C-alpha positions in Angstrom: -83.4 5.5 -102.9 -83.1 4.2 -99.4 -84.7 0.6 -100.4 -83.0 0.3 -103.1 -79.4 0.9 -102.3 -80.1 -1.2 -99.2 -81.6 -4.2 -101.5 -78.9 -3.3 -103.9 -76.5 -3.5 -100.7 -77.9 -6.1 -99.0 -77.7 -8.7 -102.7 -74.3 -7.7 -103.0 -73.2 -8.5 -99.4 -75.2 -12.2 -99.7 -73.8 -12.9 -103.3 -70.6 -11.6 -100.8 -71.0 -14.9 -99.0 -71.8 -17.2 -101.1 -69.5 -16.7 -104.5 -68.0 -20.0 -103.3 -71.1 -21.8 -104.4 -71.5 -19.4 -107.4 -67.7 -19.5 -108.6 -69.2 -23.9 -109.5 -71.9 -21.9 -111.6 -71.5 -22.5 -114.9 -71.7 -17.9 -116.0 -70.1 -17.1 -118.7 -69.2 -20.4 -120.7 -73.3 -20.8 -121.4 -74.5 -22.0 -125.2 -74.7 -19.0 -126.8 -72.1 -17.5 -125.2 -69.4 -16.3 -127.7 -65.3 -16.5 -127.8 -63.1 -16.1 -130.4 -60.1 -17.7 -129.9 -56.6 -16.4 -131.8 -53.0 -16.8 -131.5 -52.9 -13.3 -129.4 -56.3 -12.4 -129.0 -59.0 -13.0 -127.2 -62.7 -12.1 -127.5 -64.8 -13.3 -125.7 -69.0 -12.5 -125.1 -71.6 -13.4 -123.0 -74.0 -12.7 -124.4 -76.3 -16.0 -123.0 -75.1 -15.2 -118.9 -76.3 -11.1 -119.3 -80.0 -12.3 -120.7 -79.7 -14.8 -118.0 -78.3 -12.2 -115.7 -81.2 -9.9 -116.6 -83.4 -12.0 -116.2 -82.5 -12.7 -112.5 -82.5 -8.5 -111.7 -86.0 -7.8 -113.2 -87.6 -10.4 -111.0 -85.9 -9.6 -107.8 -86.7 -6.3 -108.6 -89.8 -7.0 -108.6 -90.4 -8.6 -105.9 -88.9 -5.7 -103.9 -91.2 -3.8 -105.4 -94.1 -4.5 -104.2 
């Protein structure tokens, strides 16, 4: 458990330091993300972004476990 917490903290620290670069990526605007805008209503469901982030985190967890 301590290794997982340390790894999570390091990943969050790294993401925070790289945020200016990460904010330029098209995450949240990928094909497959659903955006419905009406007059007084906006619905956003980033399906593709969720899938991509899940794959990346699964890959990182697989590497950490080894």
